N, C-alpha and C positions, 0 to 999 in steps of 0.2 A: 234178712232171713225170711221175713214174712212174704216177700214178693212172690216166691214160688210155692209157698206153703199150701195154697188152695189146691194145687194140682197133685200134691203128694200125700196129704193127710186128710182126715175127715173134718166135718164141720166143727165137731166138739174141740178138736185139737187146734184148728185155725182160730176159733173164737177164744179159746183159752190163751193162746199165744198173743193174740192181738190185744185182748183186754188187759192181760198182765203187763204187756209192754206199755200200754197207754197210761198205766198207773205212774209211770216215771214222771217226776216233776217237770222235766224238760218239755213235756207236751201240754203243760198247763194253759198256755196261750193258743194252742191249736196244733193241728197236724194234718198232713195230707196222706191219705191211705190209698194206695194204688191197687186196683184189682180186687176191691172188696166193696160190697158182697158179691160173691159169685154164684151162690145158690139161694133157693127160697128159704131154707132154714137160717142161713146167715142174714138174709134181708129181714126176716121176722125178728131175729135177736137184735138187730140194729134198731128196728122200730121200737121194740120193748125197752132197749137201752135209752133211746131218745125220750120216750115217755117217762121213764124213771127220772131222767135228768130234769125234765120239765116239772115233774112233781116236786122234786127237791128244791128247784128254783122257786116255785110258788110257796112252798112251806117256809123257806128261809129268807124270802125277799125283804121282809120288814124287820129283820133281826140283825144284830152285829155280825153274824156269820154270812151275811148276804154275799160278800165278795168271794166266798168259797163256793157259792152255788149260782154262778152266772147262768143266764139263759143260754142253752145250747144253740149253736148255729151249725147246721149241716149244709154243705154245698156239694152237690153231686154233679159230676160231669160224665156224660156218656159219649163214647167215641164209637161210631159205627163204621165197620169196614164191610166190603163185599164178601160174599162166600168164598170167591176165588182168593182174595187176599188172606182171609182167615185160614183157608186150607194151606196156602203157601207158607204162612207163618208156622203152622203146626208141623208141616213136613220139614221145614228148615230146623225147627227145634229138635225134631226126631233125628235128623242127620247129624246135628251137633252133638247130641247125646250119644249116638252110636259111635261117633269118632272119639269123643272123650273116653268112653268105655273101652274102646280098642286100645287107646294109649295107656289107660290104667292097667288093663290086662297085660299088655306087653311090658310095661315098666314096673308094675307092682306098686306104683306110687299114685296116691289119690283115692278118691271115693267113687265107686260105681253109681251112676244115676239110673233111675227107673226108666226102662225103655217101654213106653206105652204103645199099644197097637194103634191107638188113634193118632199118634204122631208119626206113624210109619206107613199108614195106608190112606191114600187120598179118598177112598170111599167112606 
């Protein structure tokens, strides 16, 4: 659900969804988050989150609770593509959304997706 959240809702909603999801105990040992952060505010919140985790780790490092406040490890991978590839991907996404919406309108079944101008116009 979060994979496409950044393109459809604002930073506050994306951050709320992500941080709420990360509270799930299944992520205690780590998680891979694809496509985050996408904006400067998201990156700043991630930086503050990391700093808060470091502070907690330092505060509890010599206590019986230390195992609950392990040192955070963030690994970031950036994949760069050419502008042509990026535009092709956006236009493909736009075509797929237009087609899905056509099917939904004709059948009355399913959910309409947001058709964004940036996914329909190569300029």
